[in-house]
N, C-alpha and C positions, 0 to 999 in steps of 0.2 A: 585523373587527368584534371593538372590545374586549367581554373577558369583560363587562366592570360594565356594558357597551350590551346586549348579548346578556342577561344576568339579568333586566335590564328586561325587555326585548322578551317574556320568554317570559312573567314577570308579565301584560305588559298581552295578551298573546295567554289566556291562563287566567282575565281578568276573565270575569266575567258568568256564571261557573258553565260553563262549556264545558269541555266531556269532549276533551282531546286528546289522540294518544298522542307519544311519543315518537319515532317516525319521524316524524309529521306536521310537529311542532318542528323535527327535524334537517333536516328539507325545507325549512321556510321560512327560517330561519337557517343555510342551507349548513352544518353541522355533520355530525359523526358522532351516534350516537344513544348511544353511547358518554359521548359530552361531556352530552347531554341529562341522562342520570341522573344524573351528578356534580353538574352543575347543578340541579338540582330537588334531590337532597340537600342540598346547600350554602345554598338557600333555606328549606328546610324548618328548615335545623340555625338559621337566622339568624332565625326565628319568621314566617315567610310562611305562612298557613295552608292549604297544598297537602299534596291526598288523594289518595291512586292507589297504582298500582304500576307497575312494569315490567310491557310486554305488556297490561295492562290500560289504561292512560291516566291523565290527570292533571288533577285539577280546583280549582279553587279558591271553599273556601265564601266567599259570599256576605259583604260589611259589612268587607271589607279594603280597604286604601287607601294608597300609599306617604306617607310623613311628605311635609311640603313640602319641596321646593327651596329653596336659599339660594345665592346668586348674589358670587363675591367682586370683587370692584374691575373686577381686568381683566376678569371675565365681563360685568358689567355694560358696561362701553365696548364689548366686541364684539357684544352683543346689539344695544344702542340702536345703533352704528355701521352694523352690518348691516340693520337694521329701517328706517332714515334711508333708506341707499341702497336700498333694495329700494321703498321708498315712492315716490323721485325715479326712478328707471331700471326699474324693474320693469310687469310688465303690469296693468294696470288691476285686476283682482282681485286679484294681488298688494300692490298697492299700498296697494290698502281694509286687505287681511287684516295689510298690516304698520304699517297706523294702528291697528289696535287690536287688535298685538302690545303697542306702545309705551304703550299706554292701559295692558293689564292688567300690563305686566311693572311700572310705576309702581304700580301697585295694589298688586300681593303686594308692596312690599318694604317694610321698615321705615323710619322717615321718615329715618335717615344716607345709608342706599343710593338711598333715592328721592333724596335730593337731591344725589346722584354722578349718575345717571339723567339729570336734569334736566342737568345741568351738562356734560356729555359734550361736549369740543370738535370733535365731528367732525360734518360735514355733509354733504348733499347737495343739489344745486339738480337740476333737470330738465334736459334736456338741450334744445335747440331742436330736432334731428331727430329727434327719438322720437316721431313722431307718433301721434295715437289709435287711427291704425290696425293700426302698429305695437305698441302696446302690447296690442290687441284678442289681434294673433297669438299673442307670446308667452304670452296665458294658453290660447290654443286647443290651440298645440303645446306647451306646457306637460303640458294634458290628455290627450292623442293620446298622447303617449311615456308618462305614467302608466298609460293604459288599454292601449296596444300596437294603438294604431291606426291604417290604412295612411293615408298622404294624398295627394292626386291635388295639382298645385300646377304655378301658371304660372311661368314663374322667369325672368327678365332677369341673363346675366353680365356683367362688367366692360366690356363694350361693349356690351351693349346687346341683344343677340340671346336672343331667348326664347325658349325649348323646354318640352316638360311633362314634367314630373319623377311619378313615385310613388315616395315613400319610405317608409320605414317608420322612424321618429323615434325616436331614443334618447335625447336631450341636450342641452340648451341651454345654449351659450359665450356669455360677456357677455365682450365686448375691451377697454370701455371708452370704447369712440364706438359699437360694433354689436353687434347680440345675431347668433348665426348658431346653427342645427341640426346636430346630426348626424344623420345617418340613412345606411342602406341603401336605395342609388340602385341600386332593380330596371332601370333605362335603363342605368346602368354596367355593372350589378352588380360593386356595392365599395362605399364606404364614400363618402362625401361629405358637406363643410360646405357650407352654402345660408344668406345673409345673409339675415336678417328683412327688410330693406328695401328689397329686389331681386324677393320673392316677391309678382306682383301679385293673386294668386285663388289660393284653398286650399278644396281641399272632402274632408271626410271618406269613406270606400270601404269601411270594413270592418274587421275586426280581424285581426292576425297574433299566428301563435304564433313566439318567441325561436326560431333556430335555429340552430344549431352555428355558429360561422365569422362568423354576425353581428350578436352580440349588442354592448353595449357595453366588456363588458369584451373584446370581441374586439376593438374597436377600438382601448383601451389598449394590446394588446399587436401590432398591426399597426405598419410599417416605416417608416410616415407618419402622427402623428396633428396635424397642425400644415397647416392648408388655410383661415386665416381669411377666405382672401379670395375664395372665391367656389368653383363647381364647376365641372367639365368636363362 
C-alpha cells in the first residue's frame, strides 16, 4: 500500500470519534506500530485534528473532513472508462453502482472537467454471453469473497462432467469473455479457478477464517496462477 493511501485510511478509520490504538491500526493496515506512530505524527503536523498518544489510542475530533478531490484528465478517462466497462460487463449490482458512480463523477467536476468526462472516447457494450444469471453470480460471489463465506457449488468442467465443490472464494477475474472465481477448493485441497458460466448452482454454507497457505496472497505466490480454463 502506498503511504498516501495508508494516511488516507488512517483518517477514515478515525472518523466518527472512534478511539483506536496504534496496535489496532497497525494490524488493519499490515504495518508496524512504529509506522503508525510516524504516520499519525505527520497527519497531526499537517493539520489533521487527531488527539491521543502512544499506548492510549487516537481519536479525531468531530467535524473534520477531507478537502474535495480533483482529478486530472488521465484520471477522468480511467474512472469513466472503468465505470462504463463494469456497467456493461459486471454484476447486476455492480452495474447499477457504476451507473451511479458516473452520475456522481460528473456532478462533482467543474464544467471543463465535466465536458471531458462526457466526451471520453472509451465505450463498452454488454456481451451476449453474459446472462442475467451470471450477473447475479458475480454479485453473490463478490460478496462471499468480501465477507469470507464458503460456497457449495455444482460445477461442470469443459467436458460437461459435473461435480460438487466447496470453495473458499478469494477473488474474481475477468478475462475479456468470461468471469472466473479463484478460491481454495476443499475437494482438491489446493487453489482452483472456476468459470462462472459453468456454475450450475451455488449455496452459501457459512463463514471461514483465513488460514496460512490458503489466502489470496498465497495464491499469487503459488507456482501456477494461470488456470483460466476451468478446474480439475
